[in-house]
C-alpha positions as protocol buffer text, in pm:
chain_id: "A"
residue {
  index: 1
  type: MET
  ca { x: 6262 y: -8831 z: -28040 }
}
residue {
  index: 2
  type: ASN
  ca { x: 6024 y: -8581 z: -27899 }
}
residue {
  index: 3
  type: LYS
  ca { x: 6208 y: -8262 z: -27778 }
}
residue {
  index: 4
  type: VAL
  ca { x: 6209 y: -8376 z: -27406 }
}
residue {
  index: 5
  type: GLY
  ca { x: 6430 y: -8693 z: -27519 }
}
residue {
  index: 6
  type: LYS
  ca { x: 6681 y: -8483 z: -27777 }
}
residue {
  index: 7
  type: VAL
  ca { x: 6700 y: -8235 z: -27455 }
}
residue {
  index: 8
  type: LEU
  ca { x: 6791 y: -8543 z: -27196 }
}
residue {
  index: 9
  type: LEU
  ca { x: 7051 y: -8683 z: -27464 }
}
residue {
  index: 10
  type: VAL
  ca { x: 7219 y: -8341 z: -27523 }
}
residue {
  index: 11
  type: PHE
  ca { x: 7238 y: -8313 z: -27142 }
}
residue {
  index: 12
  type: LEU
  ca { x: 7361 y: -8665 z: -27023 }
}
residue {
  index: 13
  type: VAL
  ca { x: 7644 y: -8565 z: -27367 }
}
residue {
  index: 14
  type: ILE
  ca { x: 7767 y: -8292 z: -27207 }
}
residue {
  index: 15
  type: ILE
  ca { x: 7764 y: -8396 z: -26838 }
}
residue {
  index: 16
  type: LEU
  ca { x: 8006 y: -8723 z: -27015 }
}
residue {
  index: 17
  type: ILE
  ca { x: 8240 y: -8537 z: -27145 }
}
residue {
  index: 18
  type: ILE
  ca { x: 8255 y: -8307 z: -26838 }
}
residue {
  index: 19
  type: PHE
  ca { x: 8307 y: -8611 z: -26627 }
}
residue {
  index: 20
  type: LEU
  ca { x: 8581 y: -8719 z: -26931 }
}
residue {
  index: 21
  type: LEU
  ca { x: 8779 y: -8395 z: -26883 }
}
residue {
  index: 22
  type: ALA
  ca { x: 8770 y: -8421 z: -26530 }
}
residue {
  index: 23
  type: PHE
  ca { x: 8948 y: -8700 z: -26486 }
}
residue {
  index: 24
  type: CYS
  ca { x: 9208 y: -8678 z: -26785 }
}
residue {
  index: 25
  type: TYR
  ca { x: 9307 y: -8284 z: -26728 }
}
residue {
  index: 26
  type: PRO
  ca { x: 9555 y: -8382 z: -26458 }
}
residue {
  index: 27
  type: ALA
  ca { x: 9730 y: -8667 z: -26639 }
}
residue {
  index: 28
  type: LEU
  ca { x: 9720 y: -8424 z: -26946 }
}
residue {
  index: 29
  type: SER
  ca { x: 9837 y: -8120 z: -26791 }
}
residue {
  index: 30
  type: THR
  ca { x: 10102 y: -8292 z: -26590 }
}
residue {
  index: 31
  type: LYS
  ca { x: 10242 y: -8500 z: -26881 }
}
residue {
  index: 32
  type: TYR
  ca { x: 10254 y: -8118 z: -27092 }
}
residue {
  index: 33
  type: VAL
  ca { x: 10457 y: -8000 z: -26772 }
}
residue {
  index: 34
  type: LYS
  ca { x: 10671 y: -8277 z: -26718 }
}
residue {
  index: 35
  type: ASN
  ca { x: 10750 y: -8223 z: -27084 }
}
residue {
  index: 36
  type: GLU
  ca { x: 10786 y: -7834 z: -27105 }
}
residue {
  index: 37
  type: LEU
  ca { x: 11034 y: -7906 z: -26786 }
}
residue {
  index: 38
  type: SER
  ca { x: 11271 y: -8126 z: -26973 }
}
residue {
  index: 39
  type: LYS
  ca { x: 11302 y: -7795 z: -27214 }
}
residue {
  index: 40
  type: PHE
  ca { x: 11455 y: -7564 z: -26917 }
}
residue {
  index: 41
  type: ASN
  ca { x: 11683 y: -7817 z: -26783 }
}
residue {
  index: 42
  type: TYR
  ca { x: 11995 y: -7729 z: -26989 }
}
residue {
  index: 43
  type: CYS
  ca { x: 12354 y: -7567 z: -26845 }
}
residue {
  index: 44
  type: ASP
  ca { x: 12703 y: -7517 z: -26901 }
}
residue {
  index: 45
  type: VAL
  ca { x: 12834 y: -7512 z: -26546 }
}
residue {
  index: 46
  type: LYS
  ca { x: 12702 y: -7598 z: -26234 }
}
residue {
  index: 47
  type: GLY
  ca { x: 12622 y: -7207 z: -26138 }
}
residue {
  index: 48
  type: ASP
  ca { x: 12384 y: -7219 z: -26468 }
}
residue {
  index: 49
  type: CYS
  ca { x: 12128 y: -7450 z: -26223 }
}
residue {
  index: 50
  type: ALA
  ca { x: 11841 y: -7344 z: -25988 }
}
residue {
  index: 51
  type: ARG
  ca { x: 11598 y: -7591 z: -25770 }
}
residue {
  index: 52
  type: VAL
  ca { x: 11225 y: -7473 z: -25793 }
}
residue {
  index: 53
  type: LEU
  ca { x: 11005 y: -7623 z: -25551 }
}
residue {
  index: 54
  type: GLY
  ca { x: 10752 y: -7830 z: -25675 }
}
residue {
  index: 55
  type: LYS
  ca { x: 10414 y: -7973 z: -25630 }
}
residue {
  index: 56
  type: CYS
  ca { x: 10311 y: -8297 z: -25644 }
}
residue {
  index: 57
  type: PRO
  ca { x: 10319 y: -8518 z: -25887 }
}
residue {
  index: 58
  type: ILE
  ca { x: 10602 y: -8361 z: -25980 }
}
residue {
  index: 59
  type: GLY
  ca { x: 10811 y: -8244 z: -25676 }
}
residue {
  index: 60
  type: ASN
  ca { x: 11125 y: -8042 z: -25713 }
}
residue {
  index: 61
  type: VAL
  ca { x: 11303 y: -7979 z: -26049 }
}
residue {
  index: 62
  type: TYR
  ca { x: 11623 y: -7816 z: -26130 }
}
residue {
  index: 63
  type: VAL
  ca { x: 11636 y: -7607 z: -26400 }
}
residue {
  index: 64
  type: ASN
  ca { x: 11884 y: -7342 z: -26596 }
}
residue {
  index: 65
  type: LYS
  ca { x: 11847 y: -7027 z: -26325 }
}
residue {
  index: 66
  type: LYS
  ca { x: 11706 y: -6813 z: -26716 }
}
residue {
  index: 67
  type: GLU
  ca { x: 11364 y: -7063 z: -26713 }
}
residue {
  index: 68
  type: VAL
  ca { x: 11305 y: -6996 z: -26295 }
}
residue {
  index: 69
  type: ALA
  ca { x: 10957 y: -6792 z: -26380 }
}
residue {
  index: 70
  type: LYS
  ca { x: 10890 y: -7004 z: -26700 }
}
residue {
  index: 71
  type: THR
  ca { x: 10907 y: -7272 z: -26465 }
}
residue {
  index: 72
  type: GLU
  ca { x: 10731 y: -7111 z: -26138 }
}
residue {
  index: 73
  type: ASN
  ca { x: 10421 y: -7058 z: -26405 }
}
residue {
  index: 74
  type: LEU
  ca { x: 10408 y: -7435 z: -26541 }
}
residue {
  index: 75
  type: MET
  ca { x: 10376 y: -7573 z: -26204 }
}
residue {
  index: 76
  type: LYS
  ca { x: 10075 y: -7353 z: -26170 }
}
residue {
  index: 77
  type: LEU
  ca { x: 9914 y: -7587 z: -26432 }
}
residue {
  index: 78
  type: VAL
  ca { x: 9956 y: -7877 z: -26257 }
}
residue {
  index: 79
  type: PRO
  ca { x: 9676 y: -7994 z: -26019 }
}
residue {
  index: 80
  type: ALA
  ca { x: 9718 y: -8083 z: -25647 }
}
residue {
  index: 81
  type: ILE
  ca { x: 9628 y: -8468 z: -25690 }
}
residue {
  index: 82
  type: CYS
  ca { x: 9868 y: -8585 z: -25387 }
}
residue {
  index: 83
  type: VAL
  ca { x: 9962 y: -8468 z: -25079 }
}
residue {
  index: 84
  type: TYR
  ca { x: 10359 y: -8375 z: -25123 }
}
residue {
  index: 85
  type: SER
  ca { x: 10574 y: -8482 z: -24857 }
}
residue {
  index: 86
  type: ARG
  ca { x: 10965 y: -8496 z: -24995 }
}
residue {
  index: 87
  type: THR
  ca { x: 11266 y: -8431 z: -24805 }
}
residue {
  index: 88
  type: PHE
  ca { x: 11448 y: -8145 z: -24898 }
}
residue {
  index: 89
  type: ILE
  ca { x: 11796 y: -8196 z: -25062 }
}
residue {
  index: 90
  type: ASN
  ca { x: 12081 y: -8011 z: -24973 }
}
residue {
  index: 91
  type: ASP
  ca { x: 12058 y: -7732 z: -25247 }
}
residue {
  index: 92
  type: SER
  ca { x: 12479 y: -7720 z: -25236 }
}
residue {
  index: 93
  type: LEU
  ca { x: 12471 y: -8082 z: -25394 }
}
residue {
  index: 94
  type: LYS
  ca { x: 12302 y: -7965 z: -25748 }
}
residue {
  index: 95
  type: ASP
  ca { x: 12553 y: -8017 z: -26064 }
}
residue {
  index: 96
  type: CYS
  ca { x: 12561 y: -7949 z: -26424 }
}
residue {
  index: 97
  type: ILE
  ca { x: 12591 y: -8327 z: -26562 }
}
residue {
  index: 98
  type: TYR
  ca { x: 12636 y: -8329 z: -26924 }
}
residue {
  index: 99
  type: GLY
  ca { x: 12443 y: -8034 z: -26994 }
}
residue {
  index: 100
  type: LYS
  ca { x: 12182 y: -8083 z: -26748 }
}
residue {
  index: 101
  type: CYS
  ca { x: 12113 y: -7995 z: -26431 }
}
residue {
  index: 102
  type: ILE
  ca { x: 12063 y: -8314 z: -26126 }
}
residue {
  index: 103
  type: GLN
  ca { x: 12111 y: -8306 z: -25783 }
}
residue {
  index: 104
  type: GLN
  ca { x: 12384 y: -8512 z: -25692 }
}
residue {
  index: 105
  type: TYR
  ca { x: 12370 y: -8719 z: -25298 }
}
residue {
  index: 106
  type: ASN
  ca { x: 12599 y: -8964 z: -25212 }
}
residue {
  index: 107
  type: ASN
  ca { x: 12445 y: -9088 z: -24863 }
}
residue {
  index: 108
  type: ALA
  ca { x: 12205 y: -9015 z: -24594 }
}
residue {
  index: 109
  type: ASP
  ca { x: 12391 y: -8724 z: -24473 }
}
residue {
  index: 110
  type: ASP
  ca { x: 12326 y: -8522 z: -24790 }
}
residue {
  index: 111
  type: LEU
  ca { x: 11951 y: -8546 z: -24707 }
}
residue {
  index: 112
  type: VAL
  ca { x: 11827 y: -8238 z: -24491 }
}
């Protein structure tokens, strides 16, 4: 293989790596963020919970209020790969159930 062929091969390999990373990174970073967010979702009482506005594809999440800043920083890692149009839910319906912050709603009137 001559010098031009080797340079072309290296160039094609680099392009292939960039192409693969471009398509794999959003899924990997979203999976990582979701895993980390699950660590921030803990509580003893309802007052421990806070909602953090998310972005697509993760959406809004409830976490311990001590973890809000970390959660917001993690959300910055998520590439916005779609348009997010979820209805905001009445924040007064948050609760701490079995040590996890959750959003409870009983009917359509609970959606704001």
